[in-house]
C-alpha positions as CSV (number, residue, x, y, z in Angstrom):
1,M,1.8,200.7,-56.7
2,E,-1.4,200.4,-58.6
3,L,-2.6,197.5,-60.7
4,A,-3.7,197.9,-64.3
5,G,-7.4,198.8,-64.5
6,R,-8.1,195.6,-66.5
7,M,-7.5,193.6,-63.3
8,D,-10.8,195.0,-61.9
9,R,-12.5,193.1,-64.8
10,L,-10.9,189.7,-64.0
11,G,-13.0,187.4,-61.9
12,T,-12.2,184.2,-60.1
13,E,-13.7,180.8,-59.4
14,S,-15.7,180.7,-56.2
15,A,-15.2,176.9,-55.8
16,F,-11.6,177.5,-54.7
17,E,-12.6,180.3,-52.3
18,V,-15.2,178.1,-50.7
19,L,-12.7,175.2,-50.6
20,V,-10.3,177.5,-48.5
21,R,-13.2,178.2,-46.1
22,A,-14.0,174.5,-45.9
23,K,-10.4,173.6,-45.2
24,A,-10.2,176.2,-42.5
25,L,-13.3,174.8,-40.8
26,E,-11.8,171.3,-41.0
27,A,-8.6,172.6,-39.4
28,T,-10.7,173.4,-36.3
29,G,-11.7,169.7,-36.0
30,R,-15.0,170.0,-37.9
31,T,-16.0,167.3,-40.4
32,V,-16.8,168.8,-43.8
33,I,-18.4,167.0,-46.8
34,H,-16.9,168.4,-49.9
35,L,-19.5,168.9,-52.7
36,E,-17.9,172.1,-54.1
37,L,-15.1,171.2,-56.4
38,G,-15.7,170.2,-60.0
39,E,-13.3,167.4,-60.5
40,P,-13.7,163.6,-60.7
41,D,-12.8,161.8,-57.5
42,F,-11.2,159.0,-59.5
43,D,-7.5,158.3,-60.1
44,T,-6.1,158.7,-63.5
45,P,-6.1,155.2,-65.1
46,E,-2.9,153.2,-64.6
47,H,-2.1,152.9,-68.3
48,I,-2.1,156.7,-68.7
49,R,0.2,157.2,-65.7
50,E,2.5,154.5,-67.0
51,A,2.7,156.2,-70.4
52,A,3.8,159.4,-68.6
53,A,6.5,157.6,-66.6
54,E,7.8,155.9,-69.8
55,A,7.9,159.3,-71.6
56,L,10.0,160.7,-68.7
57,R,12.3,157.7,-68.8
58,A,12.7,158.2,-72.6
59,G,13.8,161.8,-72.0
60,H,10.7,163.7,-73.2
61,T,11.4,166.7,-70.9
62,H,12.3,169.4,-73.5
63,Y,10.5,172.0,-75.6
64,V,8.1,170.7,-78.2
65,P,6.1,172.4,-81.0
66,A,3.8,175.1,-79.7
67,P,0.6,173.6,-81.0
68,G,1.4,170.2,-79.7
69,I,3.5,167.2,-80.8
70,P,2.4,165.8,-84.2
71,E,1.5,162.4,-82.7
72,L,-0.9,163.9,-80.2
73,R,-2.6,166.2,-82.8
74,E,-3.1,163.2,-85.0
75,A,-4.4,161.2,-82.1
76,V,-7.0,163.9,-81.3
77,A,-8.2,164.1,-84.9
78,A,-8.5,160.3,-85.0
79,F,-10.3,160.1,-81.6
80,L,-12.8,162.7,-82.7
81,S,-13.5,160.7,-85.8
82,R,-13.7,157.4,-84.0
83,T,-16.2,158.7,-81.5
84,G,-18.4,160.2,-84.2
85,R,-17.9,163.8,-83.0
86,L,-16.0,165.5,-85.8
87,E,-14.1,164.8,-89.0
88,T,-11.1,167.1,-88.9
89,S,-7.4,167.3,-89.6
90,A,-4.5,167.5,-87.2
91,D,-3.4,170.9,-88.4
92,R,-6.6,172.4,-86.9
93,V,-5.7,171.0,-83.4
94,V,-3.9,173.1,-80.8
95,V,-2.9,171.4,-77.5
96,T,-2.8,173.7,-74.4
97,P,-2.0,173.3,-70.7
98,G,-5.6,172.9,-69.6
99,A,-8.7,173.9,-71.4
100,K,-9.0,177.5,-70.1
101,P,-6.2,178.7,-72.4
102,V,-8.5,177.8,-75.4
103,M,-11.1,180.2,-74.0
104,F,-8.4,182.9,-73.4
105,F,-6.8,182.5,-76.8
106,A,-10.1,182.4,-78.8
107,I,-11.5,185.5,-77.1
108,L,-8.2,187.4,-77.4
109,A,-7.8,186.5,-81.0
110,L,-11.3,187.4,-82.0
111,C,-12.6,190.2,-79.7
112,E,-11.7,193.7,-79.0
113,E,-13.3,196.7,-77.2
114,G,-16.9,197.2,-78.3
115,D,-17.4,193.6,-79.5
116,E,-20.0,191.5,-77.7
117,V,-19.7,187.9,-76.5
118,I,-22.9,186.0,-75.7
119,Y,-22.4,183.4,-72.9
120,P,-24.7,181.1,-70.9
121,D,-25.8,182.3,-67.4
122,P,-25.7,180.3,-65.2
123,G,-22.4,179.2,-66.7
124,F,-18.7,178.6,-66.1
125,P,-17.6,181.9,-64.6
126,M,-14.5,182.2,-66.7
127,Y,-16.6,183.0,-69.8
128,E,-17.7,186.3,-68.4
129,S,-14.4,187.0,-66.7
130,I,-12.2,186.5,-69.7
131,T,-14.5,188.4,-72.0
132,A,-14.5,191.4,-69.7
133,F,-10.7,191.2,-69.2
134,S,-10.2,191.3,-73.0
135,G,-12.2,194.6,-73.2
136,A,-15.2,193.0,-75.0
137,T,-18.7,193.2,-73.5
138,P,-20.1,190.0,-72.0
139,V,-23.8,189.5,-72.8
140,A,-25.6,187.0,-70.6
141,L,-27.9,184.4,-72.2
142,P,-30.2,183.1,-69.4
143,L,-30.6,179.4,-69.0
144,R,-34.0,179.0,-67.4
145,Q,-35.3,176.0,-65.3
146,E,-38.6,176.0,-67.2
147,N,-36.6,175.2,-70.4
148,G,-34.5,172.6,-68.7
149,F,-31.6,175.0,-68.4
150,R,-31.1,174.7,-72.1
151,V,-30.5,177.6,-74.6
152,D,-33.7,179.1,-75.9
153,P,-33.0,179.9,-79.5
154,D,-35.6,182.7,-79.7
155,E,-34.0,184.4,-76.7
156,L,-30.5,183.9,-78.2
157,A,-31.6,185.5,-81.4
158,S,-33.0,188.5,-79.5
159,L,-29.6,189.2,-77.9
160,V,-27.6,189.3,-81.2
161,T,-26.6,192.8,-82.3
162,P,-24.2,194.0,-85.1
163,R,-21.5,194.0,-82.4
164,T,-21.9,190.3,-81.5
165,K,-18.7,188.5,-82.4
166,L,-18.8,185.2,-80.5
167,L,-21.3,182.8,-79.0
168,I,-20.2,180.5,-76.2
169,L,-22.0,177.2,-75.7
170,S,-21.5,174.5,-73.1
171,S,-23.0,171.0,-73.3
172,P,-23.3,169.2,-71.0
173,E,-23.4,172.3,-68.9
174,N,-21.6,173.4,-65.7
175,P,-23.4,174.1,-63.3
176,C,-26.8,172.9,-64.5
177,G,-26.0,169.5,-65.9
178,S,-28.3,170.3,-68.9
179,A,-27.5,169.2,-72.5
180,L,-28.4,170.5,-75.9
181,S,-30.8,168.5,-78.1
182,K,-30.5,167.9,-81.8
183,D,-33.2,170.5,-82.4
184,D,-31.4,173.0,-80.2
185,C,-28.2,172.6,-82.1
186,E,-29.9,173.0,-85.4
187,A,-31.7,176.2,-84.3
188,I,-28.5,177.6,-82.8
189,A,-26.5,176.8,-86.0
190,E,-29.1,178.6,-88.1
191,I,-28.7,181.7,-86.0
192,A,-24.9,181.5,-86.1
193,N,-24.9,181.2,-89.8
194,R,-27.4,183.9,-90.4
195,E,-25.6,186.4,-88.1
196,D,-22.1,185.3,-89.1
197,L,-21.1,184.4,-85.5
198,V,-18.1,182.4,-84.4
199,V,-19.1,179.7,-81.8
200,L,-17.0,178.4,-79.0
201,S,-18.4,175.0,-78.0
202,D,-17.2,173.9,-74.6
203,E,-17.6,170.1,-74.6
204,V,-15.3,169.1,-71.7
205,Y,-18.1,167.0,-70.2
206,W,-19.1,165.3,-73.5
207,A,-18.3,161.8,-72.3
208,I,-20.3,162.1,-69.1
209,R,-23.8,161.7,-70.5
210,Y,-26.4,159.4,-68.9
211,D,-29.3,158.6,-71.1
212,E,-28.7,159.9,-74.6
213,G,-25.7,160.5,-76.8
214,H,-23.8,163.7,-77.0
215,R,-25.1,166.5,-79.3
216,S,-23.2,169.4,-80.6
217,V,-23.5,172.3,-83.1
218,L,-20.7,170.6,-84.9
219,D,-23.1,167.9,-85.9
220,V,-24.7,170.5,-88.3
221,D,-23.1,170.6,-91.7
222,G,-20.8,173.6,-92.3
223,M,-20.5,174.5,-88.6
224,A,-16.9,173.3,-88.3
225,D,-15.8,176.4,-90.3
226,R,-17.1,178.8,-87.7
227,T,-16.9,176.7,-84.5
228,I,-14.1,176.3,-82.0
229,L,-14.3,172.9,-80.2
230,L,-13.0,173.2,-76.6
231,D,-12.2,169.9,-74.9
232,G,-9.5,168.2,-72.8
233,W,-8.5,165.3,-70.7
234,S,-9.4,166.6,-67.2
235,K,-13.0,165.3,-66.9
236,T,-13.2,162.4,-69.3
237,F,-10.0,160.7,-68.1
238,A,-9.9,162.1,-64.5
239,M,-6.8,164.1,-65.3
240,T,-7.5,167.6,-63.8
241,G,-4.0,168.0,-62.3
242,W,-2.3,167.1,-65.6
243,R,-3.4,170.4,-67.2
244,L,-4.2,169.1,-70.7
245,G,-6.7,170.6,-73.1
246,F,-7.1,171.2,-76.8
247,G,-9.0,173.3,-79.2
248,V,-10.0,172.4,-82.8
249,F,-10.1,175.7,-84.6
250,P,-11.4,177.0,-88.0
251,P,-8.4,177.3,-90.3
252,F,-8.3,181.1,-90.0
253,L,-7.7,180.9,-86.3
254,T,-5.0,178.2,-86.0
255,E,-2.0,180.3,-86.7
256,P,-3.1,183.3,-84.5
257,V,-3.8,181.0,-81.6
258,T,-0.4,179.3,-82.1
259,R,1.2,182.7,-81.8
260,L,-0.7,183.3,-78.6
261,V,0.6,179.9,-77.3
262,I,4.2,181.0,-78.2
263,N,3.8,184.3,-76.4
264,S,2.3,182.9,-73.2
265,V,3.2,179.3,-72.3
266,S,5.6,178.3,-75.2
267,C,4.2,174.7,-75.3
268,T,2.4,172.1,-73.2
269,S,4.4,169.7,-71.1
270,A,6.1,167.1,-73.4
271,F,5.8,164.0,-71.2
272,A,2.1,164.8,-70.4
273,Q,1.3,164.8,-74.1
274,Y,2.5,161.2,-74.4
275,A,0.1,160.3,-71.6
276,A,-2.6,162.1,-73.4
277,I,-2.0,159.9,-76.4
278,A,-2.4,156.8,-74.2
279,A,-5.7,158.2,-72.9
280,L,-7.1,158.6,-76.4
281,T,-5.9,155.3,-77.8
282,G,-6.2,153.1,-74.7
283,P,-9.1,151.2,-73.1
284,W,-12.4,153.0,-72.7
285,E,-13.6,150.8,-69.8
286,P,-12.3,153.2,-67.1
287,V,-14.4,156.0,-68.5
288,E,-17.5,153.8,-68.7
289,A,-17.1,152.7,-65.1
290,M,-16.7,156.3,-64.0
291,V,-19.8,157.4,-65.8
292,K,-21.8,154.4,-64.4
293,E,-20.8,155.5,-60.9
294,F,-21.7,159.1,-61.6
295,R,-25.1,158.0,-62.8
296,Q,-25.8,156.1,-59.6
297,R,-24.7,159.1,-57.5
298,R,-26.9,161.4,-59.6
299,D,-29.9,159.3,-58.9
300,V,-29.2,159.4,-55.1
301,I,-28.6,163.1,-54.8
302,V,-31.5,164.1,-57.0
303,E,-34.0,161.9,-55.1
304,G,-32.6,163.1,-51.8
305,L,-32.8,166.8,-52.7
306,N,-36.3,166.5,-54.0
307,A,-37.3,164.9,-50.7
308,I,-36.2,168.0,-48.7
309,P,-39.0,170.6,-48.1
310,G,-38.5,173.8,-50.1
311,V,-35.9,172.2,-52.4
312,S,-36.5,171.0,-56.0
313,C,-34.0,169.6,-58.5
314,L,-34.2,168.7,-62.1
315,E,-32.4,165.5,-63.2
316,P,-29.0,166.4,-64.8
317,E,-28.4,164.9,-68.3
318,G,-24.7,165.1,-68.0
319,A,-21.6,166.2,-66.1
320,F,-21.6,165.6,-62.3
321,Y,-23.5,168.5,-60.9
322,A,-26.9,168.9,-59.3
323,F,-28.4,172.4,-59.5
324,P,-31.4,172.5,-57.2
325,S,-33.8,175.4,-56.7
326,V,-34.0,176.8,-53.2
327,R,-36.1,179.8,-54.1
328,D,-39.0,178.6,-52.0
329,L,-36.8,178.9,-48.9
330,G,-36.9,182.7,-49.2
331,F,-33.2,183.4,-48.6
332,P,-30.4,184.4,-51.0
333,S,-28.5,181.5,-52.4
334,K,-25.1,182.6,-50.9
335,R,-26.5,182.8,-47.4
336,I,-28.0,179.3,-47.7
337,A,-24.6,178.0,-49.0
338,D,-22.7,179.7,-46.2
339,E,-25.1,178.4,-43.5
340,L,-24.9,174.8,-44.9
341,L,-21.1,175.0,-44.6
342,D,-21.1,176.6,-41.1
343,R,-24.0,174.7,-39.6
344,A,-24.1,171.4,-41.5
345,G,-20.5,170.9,-42.6
346,V,-21.7,170.6,-46.2
347,S,-19.6,172.6,-48.7
348,C,-21.4,173.6,-51.8
349,L,-21.6,176.7,-54.1
350,S,-24.2,179.4,-54.4
351,G,-25.8,179.5,-57.9
352,T,-24.6,183.2,-58.1
353,A,-21.1,181.9,-58.4
354,F,-22.1,181.1,-62.0
355,G,-23.9,184.3,-62.8
356,A,-26.8,186.5,-61.8
357,H,-29.3,184.1,-63.1
358,G,-28.0,181.5,-60.6
359,E,-29.8,183.3,-57.8
360,G,-32.2,180.9,-56.1
361,Y,-30.1,177.9,-56.8
362,L,-27.2,175.9,-55.3
363,R,-24.6,173.7,-57.0
364,F,-23.6,170.4,-55.6
365,S,-20.8,168.4,-57.2
366,Y,-21.5,164.7,-56.7
367,A,-17.9,163.8,-57.3
368,N,-18.0,162.1,-53.9
369,S,-19.0,158.7,-52.6
370,I,-22.7,157.7,-52.2
371,E,-22.1,157.3,-48.5
372,R,-20.9,160.9,-48.2
373,I,-23.6,162.2,-50.4
374,R,-26.3,160.5,-48.3
375,A,-24.6,162.0,-45.2
376,A,-24.7,165.4,-46.8
377,L,-28.4,165.1,-47.6
378,D,-29.2,164.1,-44.0
379,A,-27.2,167.0,-42.7
380,I,-28.9,169.5,-45.1
381,E,-32.4,168.3,-44.2
382,A,-31.6,168.5,-40.5
383,T,-30.1,172.0,-40.7
384,L,-32.4,173.9,-43.1
385,P,-35.2,174.3,-40.4
386,D,-32.6,176.0,-38.1
387,V,-31.5,178.3,-40.9
388,L,-35.1,179.3,-41.7
389,S,-36.0,179.8,-38.1
390,A,-32.9,182.0,-37.5
391,G,-34.4,184.4,-40.1
């Protein structure tokens, strides 16, 4: 039996592949420090878990409307307004089982063979994968260290062609931890308006900012009519396993995306949606405490990486990833990542897991304790000379 040819265009997430290798190493008795997975190492706050339990006890275990229960869609719109991110209406909100379906549905609804999608590289690997799977052409927009791993508007403009249909942005960005500035957003919005582009703005890390407030192309007047806001509960509220995401769509996309929901997942888990309401309307202190801890970890890992000969790391502005350069070590990124796992017991990702422009970099998730991060830094510093001498 042969698979459909489109399956050759569908990629994966290397983090899960590396996790399997790391777990296999642990099964032999080795100690492994996990800095590969991109999920908060915090429990979902108690008031959210209790809301889910209460919803189950109340019998919320049946089908619900495909775009989400009305109470949650209203809560999302109110939350976006209260946090100063977007003034919108509930009828533009579609709730999905995780944030990835928003990417899938947006690209499937907008793009066909011959269309082009510009996406950040290094960037979340699903952008390129889903675009290629849809039959459209992925066009990499390099994020360069000399520009703080932010979008260069001039380079973006040079990549737009008559076939460009969609521009994907991510801020704060995975894997680089970079974030767009107000000037960046205004310049990008000008290009999107001039070239008549739809923008998919991935803002799942919006709450995890360290020194400045969140910036978005949606801050620019008029951009809400051509921008899809992608967000969810996984990162902000430490709810990765709950599989809860949402998109806020321009009016012309809401009905087509709802049809895609009906044709694929029917709806998002009913009881989980009541937990999602509790997250949006409940206390903000657990989020603040988590971000405070991530800031402390960021400072430890950046200082430690910059103290290792041959390694240099910019300070992330958001998310919980460090993206150090290892170009001066003279070896491919994947080989260094493999050697660190095998020799040092430190599990991280090669920058190439996030695109060709990630060569020369590693990604470390600092969603782990400061104690474990310090132990990883010591192990890396002790192991790299052996890696280099082995040639």
